[in-house]
N, C-alpha and C positions, 0 to 999 in steps of 0.2 A: 504494500500500500504506500509506504513512505517513498519508495523508489519511484513510483508513478507520479507522486506529487512533486518530487524533486525534478524529475524529467519535464513535467509540465511547466514548472516555474522557470527552468533553464530555457525552454523553448520560448516562453513569453519574454524573457530578458533579451534573447537573441533577436526576436522579432521587433521589439521596441527599440533596441539600440541600432538596428539597421534601417529603420524607417527614415524616409526623407521628409523633413518638415518644411512647410512653406515659409518663406521669409520675405519681408519687404527690403528692397535694396535701393538706396538713394544715390543718384549720380552726383559725384563730387570731383570728377576728372577735370584736368586742365583743358583749355580750349583745344579742340581737335584730338583729344586723347582717345585711346582705343577703348571700346566697350569691354573687351575681354581681358582686362587686367585688374587685379585687386586694388591697384592704386586709384582706380576710378570710382570705387563704390564704398558706401558707408551704411551702417545700420540705422542711421538717423539723418534727418534733413540737415545739411550743412555740417555734419559731424566729421570725425576723423576717417581717413581712408583706411583700406586694409580689409574690408569685409569681402566675403566671397562674391564672385561674379554671379549675377542672377542666373539661375538654372531653370529647368523645366517646371519646377513647382513654385517658383518665386515670382514676385511682382517687381518690375523695374519702374522706379518713380523719378520723374524729372520735375523739379520745383524750383522755387526762388532761392533755395539753399545753395545752389550752384547753377548759374545760367550759362556756363561754357558749352561749346559744341561737343558732340559725341560722334565718333566715327567707328563703324563696324569694320573689323578686319577678318571676320569669319561669319558664317551663318549663326543666327541666334534663335533660341527656342525658350520661351518663358510662358508662364500662365497668363500674365497681363502686363500691359504697359500703361502707365498713368502719367500723362503730361498735364501738370497742374498750372493754373493761372500763376503768372510770375516767372515761369520758365521762358526765357527769350532766346535760347540757343536753338540749334538744329541738331537733328539726328540724321547723319548721312549713312545710309545703308551701303554705299560704295559698291553696289552690285551684289551684295549679299542678301540672303533671304532672312526675313524676320517672321517667325511663327509664334502665334499665341494660341493657347488652348481655351482662353476665356475671352477677355475684352481688351480693347485699346480705348482708353478714355482720354479725351483731349478737352480741357477746360479753356474756353476762350472768353475773355471779358472785353467788351467794347466800351 
């Protein structure tokens, strides 16, 4: 009985530790910086760089925390892209594909 309980708990720990969790990533790159480098992303608006590059379960957010341009150097696949009011830069796909599994939100204020 205890052996089955321990095995079940171990399986649960393995499943939980290998799960991919969705995260918000905020653009903080220098003007024209590459999308796919950790120097360009933060875990908070205008925060320190070094966060992971947005992946398939993440949301890439462009806001007033950094208004510099972004350039893709490879294809990108994320859950969503959110371009908020206050972001005045551009995102240049440079011939690369941008794939989202959810939404692309662009907030424009006139």
